[in-house]
C-alpha positions in Angstrom: 117.0 81.4 130.2 116.1 84.7 128.7 112.8 85.4 126.9 112.2 87.8 124.2 109.0 89.4 122.9 108.3 90.5 119.4 108.2 94.3 119.1 104.7 95.8 118.6 104.1 96.6 115.0 104.5 100.3 114.2 101.3 102.2 114.3 100.5 105.1 112.0 97.9 107.8 112.4 94.4 106.3 112.8 92.2 106.6 109.8 89.2 109.0 110.4 85.8 107.3 110.8 83.8 107.0 107.7 81.1 109.7 107.7 77.6 108.5 107.9 75.7 108.4 104.6 72.1 109.3 105.1 70.0 108.1 102.2 67.7 110.6 100.5 65.0 107.9 100.0 64.2 104.5 101.3 61.4 102.0 100.7 59.9 103.0 104.0 59.7 106.6 102.7 57.5 105.4 99.9 55.1 103.9 102.4 55.0 106.9 104.6 54.8 109.3 101.6 51.5 107.7 100.4 50.1 107.7 103.9 50.9 111.3 104.8 50.2 112.5 101.3 46.7 111.2 101.4 46.3 112.5 104.9 47.1 116.1 103.8 45.0 115.5 100.6 41.9 114.8 102.7 42.5 118.0 104.8 43.0 120.2 101.7 39.9 118.9 100.1 38.0 119.6 103.3 39.2 123.2 103.7 38.5 123.9 100.0 34.9 122.8 100.5 34.6 124.8 103.7 35.8 128.0 102.0 33.5 127.6 99.1 30.4 126.2 100.7 30.4 127.9 104.1 32.1 131.3 103.7 31.1 131.5 100.0 34.4 132.7 98.7 34.3 132.2 94.9 35.8 128.9 93.8 38.2 130.7 91.5 39.6 132.7 94.4 40.0 129.5 96.6 41.7 127.5 93.8 43.7 130.4 92.4 44.9 132.1 95.7 44.1 130.1 98.9 45.5 126.8 97.7 48.6 128.2 96.1 49.3 130.1 99.3 48.9 126.9 101.3 51.2 125.2 98.8 54.0 127.7 99.4 53.8 127.1 103.2 53.7 123.3 102.8 56.7 123.1 100.6 58.8 125.5 102.7 57.8 124.0 106.0 58.4 120.4 104.9 61.7 121.3 103.4 62.7 122.8 106.8 61.6 119.7 108.7 63.5 117.5 106.3 66.6 119.6 107.1 66.0 119.2 110.8 65.7 115.4 110.4 68.9 115.1 108.5 70.7 117.3 110.9 69.5 115.1 113.8 70.5 112.0 112.0 74.1 113.3 111.5 74.3 114.6 115.1 73.3 111.2 116.5 75.0 109.1 113.8 72.0 107.1 112.8 69.9 106.6 109.7 66.5 105.8 111.2 65.5 109.4 112.1 61.9 110.3 110.9 61.0 113.8 109.9 58.1 115.5 111.6 54.9 115.5 109.4 53.6 119.0 108.6 50.4 120.2 107.0 47.2 122.2 107.5 45.9 121.8 111.1 42.6 119.9 111.2 41.0 121.7 114.3 42.0 125.1 113.0 40.3 124.5 109.6 36.9 124.3 111.4 37.7 127.1 113.9 38.8 129.7 111.4 35.8 128.9 109.2 33.0 128.6 111.8 34.4 130.8 114.6 36.2 133.6 112.7 35.1 133.9 109.1 31.5 132.8 109.2 30.4 135.3 111.8 32.0 138.1 109.8 30.4 136.9 106.7 26.9 136.7 108.3 27.3 140.1 109.8 28.6 141.9 106.7 27.4 139.7 103.8 30.9 140.2 102.4 32.9 137.0 101.8 36.1 139.0 101.0 35.9 140.8 104.4 35.5 137.4 106.1 38.5 136.1 104.2 40.6 139.1 105.3 39.6 138.4 108.9 40.8 134.9 108.5 44.1 136.0 107.2 44.6 138.4 110.1 43.7 135.6 112.5 46.1 133.1 111.0 48.9 135.7 111.0 48.3 136.4 114.7 48.3 132.6 115.4 51.8 132.5 113.8 53.1 135.4 115.8 51.8 133.8 119.1 53.4 130.5 118.2 56.8 132.1 117.5 56.6 133.9 120.9 55.7 130.5 122.4 58.9 129.1 120.9 60.8 130.9 123.7 58.7 129.6 126.6 57.7 126.2 125.1 60.9 124.4 126.0 60.5 125.3 129.7 56.9 124.3 129.7 57.9 121.0 128.1 60.5 120.4 130.7 58.0 121.0 133.6 55.1 119.0 132.1 54.9 115.2 132.6 55.0 113.1 129.5 51.7 111.5 130.5 50.0 114.9 130.3 51.4 115.7 126.9 50.8 112.3 125.3 47.4 112.0 127.0 46.3 115.3 125.5 47.6 114.2 122.1 45.6 110.9 122.5 42.5 112.9 123.2 42.9 114.9 120.0 43.7 111.8 117.9 40.8 109.7 119.3 38.2 112.4 118.8 39.1 114.9 116.1 41.4 112.7 114.0 39.7 109.3 114.3 36.0 109.7 114.8 35.0 111.5 111.6 37.1 109.1 109.4 35.6 106.1 111.2 32.1 107.4 110.5 32.9 108.1 106.9 34.3 104.6 106.5 31.2 102.8 108.1 28.9 105.0 106.0 30.3 103.2 103.0 31.7 100.1 104.7 32.1 98.0 101.6 34.8 100.4 100.5 36.3 101.6 103.8 36.7 98.3 105.6 38.8 96.4 103.0 41.1 99.5 102.8 41.4 99.5 106.6 42.3 95.8 106.6 45.2 96.4 104.2 46.5 99.3 106.3 46.2 97.5 109.6 47.9 94.3 108.4 50.5 96.3 106.3 51.5 98.7 109.1 51.0 96.6 112.3 52.4 93.2 111.1 55.5 92.1 109.3 53.5 90.6 106.4 54.7 92.2 103.1 52.7 92.6 99.9 54.0 90.9 96.7 56.9 93.0 95.2 56.9 95.0 98.4 54.2 97.3 97.0 53.8 100.3 99.4 50.9 99.7 101.8 49.4 103.1 101.3 49.4 102.9 97.6 47.9 99.4 97.6 45.2 100.5 100.0 44.3 103.5 97.8 44.3 101.5 94.6 42.1 98.7 96.0 39.6 101.2 97.6 39.4 103.3 94.4 38.8 100.2 92.3 36.1 99.0 94.6 34.5 102.4 94.5 34.4 102.8 90.8 33.4 99.2 90.1 30.6 99.4 92.7 29.2 102.6 91.1 30.1 104.9 94.0 31.9 107.4 91.8 30.6 109.4 88.9 32.2 109.8 85.4 30.3 113.1 84.7 31.6 114.5 87.9 35.1 113.6 86.9 34.7 115.1 83.4 33.4 118.4 84.9 36.3 118.5 87.4 38.8 118.0 84.5 37.2 120.9 82.6 37.6 123.2 85.7 41.3 122.7 86.0 43.0 126.1 86.5 46.6 126.9 87.3 47.1 129.2 90.3 50.4 131.2 90.7 51.2 132.2 94.4 51.0 135.9 94.8 51.4 138.1 97.9 48.1 139.4 99.5 49.5 142.0 101.9 46.6 144.3 101.1 44.1 141.8 102.3 46.2 140.9 105.4 46.7 144.5 106.4 43.0 145.2 105.9 42.2 142.3 108.2 44.8 143.4 110.8 43.1 146.8 110.9 40.2 145.3 112.8 42.1 142.8 114.9 40.6 143.4 118.3 37.5 141.1 117.9 39.8 138.3 116.7 42.2 138.3 119.7 39.6 136.5 121.9 40.2 133.3 119.8 43.6 134.1 118.4 45.3 134.2 121.8 44.0 130.9 123.2 44.3 129.2 119.8 47.9 130.4 119.4 48.6 128.9 122.8 46.8 125.8 121.8 49.1 125.6 118.7 52.3 125.8 120.5 51.2 123.3 123.2 50.0 120.9 120.6 53.3 121.2 118.8 55.0 120.6 122.1 53.0 117.4 122.6 53.8 116.3 119.1 57.6 116.8 119.7 57.3 114.9 122.9 55.5 112.1 121.0 58.4 112.0 118.5 60.9 111.9 121.4 59.0 108.9 122.9 59.4 107.2 119.5 63.2 107.9 119.5 63.6 111.2 117.7 64.3 114.1 120.1 63.9 117.4 118.1 64.7 120.9 119.3 61.3 122.3 120.3 62.3 125.9 119.7 63.3 125.2 116.1 60.0 123.4 115.5 57.8 126.2 117.0 59.6 129.0 115.1 59.0 127.1 111.8 55.4 126.5 112.8 54.7 130.1 113.5 56.6 131.3 110.4 54.6 128.9 108.2 51.3 130.5 109.4 52.6 134.0 108.8 53.9 133.2 105.3 50.7 131.4 104.3 48.6 134.4 105.5 50.8 136.8 103.6 50.1 134.8 100.4 46.3 134.5 101.1 45.7 131.3 103.1 43.7 131.6 106.4 44.6 128.0 107.3 47.7 127.8 109.6 49.9 124.7 108.9 51.4 122.9 111.8 53.4 119.9 112.9 51.0 117.0 112.6 50.1 114.3 115.0 51.4 111.0 113.7 55.2 111.0 113.7 55.3 107.5 115.4 52.9 106.1 112.8 55.1 107.2 109.9 58.2 106.0 111.7 56.6 102.6 112.1 55.7 102.7 108.4 59.4 103.1 107.6 59.4 106.9 106.9 62.8 108.6 107.3 64.0 112.1 106.5 62.4 112.7 103.1 58.8 111.3 103.1 57.4 114.6 104.5 59.1 116.8 102.0 57.9 114.6 99.1 54.3 114.7 100.5 54.4 118.5 100.9 56.0 119.1 97.5 53.5 116.9 95.7 50.5 118.4 97.5 52.0 121.9 96.9 52.3 121.3 93.2 48.7 120.0 93.1 47.7 123.2 94.8 49.4 125.3 92.1 47.9 123.4 89.2 44.4 123.2 90.6 44.0 119.4 90.5 42.1 119.1 93.8 38.7 119.0 92.1 39.9 116.2 89.9 41.3 114.2 92.8 38.0 114.7 94.7 36.1 113.3 91.8 38.6 110.5 91.1 39.3 109.1 94.6 36.5 107.8 97.0 36.8 109.5 100.4 36.2 106.1 102.2 39.3 104.8 100.4 41.5 107.7 101.8 40.3 108.3 105.4 41.3 104.9 106.9 44.9 106.2 107.0 43.6 108.9 109.5 42.1 106.2 111.7 45.4 104.3 111.6 47.1 107.4 113.0 44.5 107.9 115.6 44.9 104.3 116.8 48.6 104.5 117.0 48.8 107.8 118.8 46.1 106.7 121.3 48.1 103.5 122.0 51.4 105.4 122.3 50.1 107.5 125.1 49.7 104.4 127.3 52.7 102.5 126.0 55.3 105.3 126.4 54.6 106.1 130.1 54.8 103.9 133.3 51.7 101.9 133.9 50.8 103.9 137.0 50.6 107.1 134.8 47.9 105.5 132.6 45.4 107.1 135.0 46.8 110.6 134.1 46.7 109.8 130.4 42.9 109.1 130.7 42.5 112.3 132.7 44.2 114.3 129.9 42.0 112.6 127.3 38.7 113.7 128.9 38.7 117.4 127.9 39.0 116.6 124.2 36.2 114.0 124.5 34.1 116.7 126.1 34.9 119.3 123.4 34.1 116.7 120.6 30.8 115.7 122.3 29.7 119.3 122.7 30.6 120.0 119.1 28.5 117.1 117.9 25.5 118.4 120.0 26.0 121.9 118.6 26.2 120.6 115.0 23.0 118.5 115.4 21.1 121.4 116.9 22.3 123.7 114.1 21.1 121.2 111.5 17.7 121.4 113.2 17.7 125.2 113.0 18.3 125.8 116.7 21.0 126.2 119.3 21.7 124.9 122.8 20.7 128.3 124.3 17.3 128.2 122.5 16.6 124.6 123.6 17.7 125.3 127.2 19.8 123.5 129.7 16.8 121.9 131.4 15.5 120.3 128.2 18.9 119.1 127.3 19.4 117.7 130.8 16.0 115.9 130.6 17.4 114.2 127.5 20.5 113.0 129.4 22.9 115.7 128.1 25.0 117.6 130.7 25.7 120.2 128.0 27.0 123.1 130.2 29.4 120.7 131.9 30.7 119.4 128.6 31.1 122.9 127.3 33.0 124.1 130.4 35.3 121.1 130.5 36.0 121.2 126.8 36.8 124.9 126.3 40.5 125.2 125.8 40.7 121.4 125.7 44.4 121.1 124.9 45.5 123.3 127.7 42.9 121.7 130.1 44.3 118.2 129.2 47.8 119.4 130.0 46.7 120.8 133.4 44.6 117.8 134.4 47.2 115.3 133.2 49.9 117.2 135.1 47.9 117.3 138.4 47.1 113.6 138.3 50.6 112.6 137.4 52.0 114.5 140.4 49.4 113.0 142.6 50.2 109.5 141.5 53.9 110.2 142.2 53.0 111.6 145.6 54.4 115.0 144.7 51.4 116.8 146.3 53.1 120.2 146.5 53.8 120.1 142.7 50.2 119.1 142.2 49.1 122.1 144.2 51.2 124.4 142.0 49.6 122.9 138.9 46.2 123.6 140.4 47.3 127.2 140.9 48.2 127.4 137.2 44.8 126.0 136.3 43.1 128.5 138.6 44.9 131.5 136.9 44.2 130.2 133.4 40.5 129.7 134.3 40.2 133.1 135.8 41.6 134.9 132.6 39.7 132.6 130.3 42.4 130.6 128.6 40.6 127.5 129.7 37.0 126.6 130.8 35.7 129.9 129.2 34.5 131.0 125.7 36.9 133.9 125.5 39.8 135.6 127.2 38.6 138.1 129.8 39.0 139.0 133.4 37.1 136.8 135.8 36.0 134.6 132.9 35.4 131.5 134.9 35.6 132.3 138.6 33.8 129.2 139.9 36.1 126.8 138.1 39.1 128.9 139.2 37.9 128.5 142.8 37.5 124.8 142.2 41.2 124.5 141.2 42.2 126.6 144.3 40.3 124.3 146.6 41.8 121.2 144.8 45.2 122.7 145.5 44.4 123.3 149.2 43.5 119.6 149.5 46.8 118.6 147.9 48.8 120.8 150.3 46.9 119.4 153.3 47.8 115.8 152.2 51.4 116.9 151.8 51.6 117.3 155.6 50.3 113.9 156.4 52.6 111.0 157.5 54.3 109.1 154.6 53.0 111.7 152.1 56.6 112.9 151.3 58.0 109.4 150.7 58.6 109.5 147.0 57.1 106.9 144.7 59.8 105.3 142.6 58.8 104.8 139.0 60.6 101.9 137.3 61.5 102.7 133.7 61.2 98.9 133.0 57.5 99.4 133.6 57.2 101.4 130.4 55.6 99.1 127.8 57.3 100.4 124.7 58.9 103.4 123.1 56.1 103.7 120.6 
């Protein structure tokens, strides 16, 4: 008996796969847009007040030049980061890529005002000269960050994730979360209902009727409570409306070059802060990678540096940077375009001079809970995205920023009382329970210190004692030249701390020769709680 089989059907050329369509806007983008937009809004309102009240630059110059310059940098930077997000989405064939958030750096706002511009203003009495110094400083920050773009990828490759995310958690818990928390509890009847909407809306799957964006609902409820409760003022709003003035971006090369002519005094802060900028951006990129979006660090840093240089050329002394908070906006549903929309809207508001109106219209306690949300999420991610054993290293990396924040609070309180820590004296502060000098030393160069401490502790936990000793050597060199644990860059800036790191390294090397010391500790990736 014979058997036959049907011939296989003829096959033609296979049809090409359908190219991935990346939406330009999603409902989640709306959520993230309101959240990030209000975040940037708070920061721009803060820097506007600092320029006018502290450096005493005329309000017309701030609204007509500084803010439009910042607006240019925000629009260009967020446009570029949207491009990077869409490019990553196409490369990895997925639609859930979230763009990196971008805006004026919070720590740098206070540093450029109080450390760079205010001393120049007090010495010269000339607000314009102080402004020029700020422009030169911001430009140098940009140059240093762009140089860092070529070494940052190697630093990122060598630095444990626990060190980078722990450092980021330290910044988010202190400089991002504490001030908003205080502002909320100062007017708790406005801030707490807004916080409730944000926490439930972003951390649970409960949706508002009609899928109203959480950020918008929180702002509307908080604003309504503020106006109904009499917290806001109609005359203030009327005055702000009468002060509206359009500002056209215009180059300020003359002011920039004038500031660069006396650059030497600024290098002491520009160099460590430039290094701070690129290490913070590196940590933010690592945070995004832990949340699932692995961006090219060099591309990010080059854009960060260019944004600072462009802003300075147009008259802004406030360097923009990649923000902390990518995982938060990803959880909120943000994708490729939310950051561009936020930057574009804030940029336009900078051009048309509406920030005074917004300040008089929107209660601050209704806006700042979004910053506390970001602080909570980034702090949690540092522990969730690393093996449990590395949680100890995360805490070690957090400590320097806690020290810097605490020392800053002490300084601000003493300044309000018309004195300084030097005038009060270490003994008197110690008698009050304040280890001021220790906080100051630990907190100087806090971002870099966090990376060093977190790296050392991670290598110790993994029983890589020889690598821990190398990290101690890096800490010793950085302390000696003043990049960390010192008020300024100089030779033999902090020799005692440098010696401490050397001796720490000697102990690590000694342990490396003990029995069982070279048996590697295996880290189970299943021990990682979550991606973000």
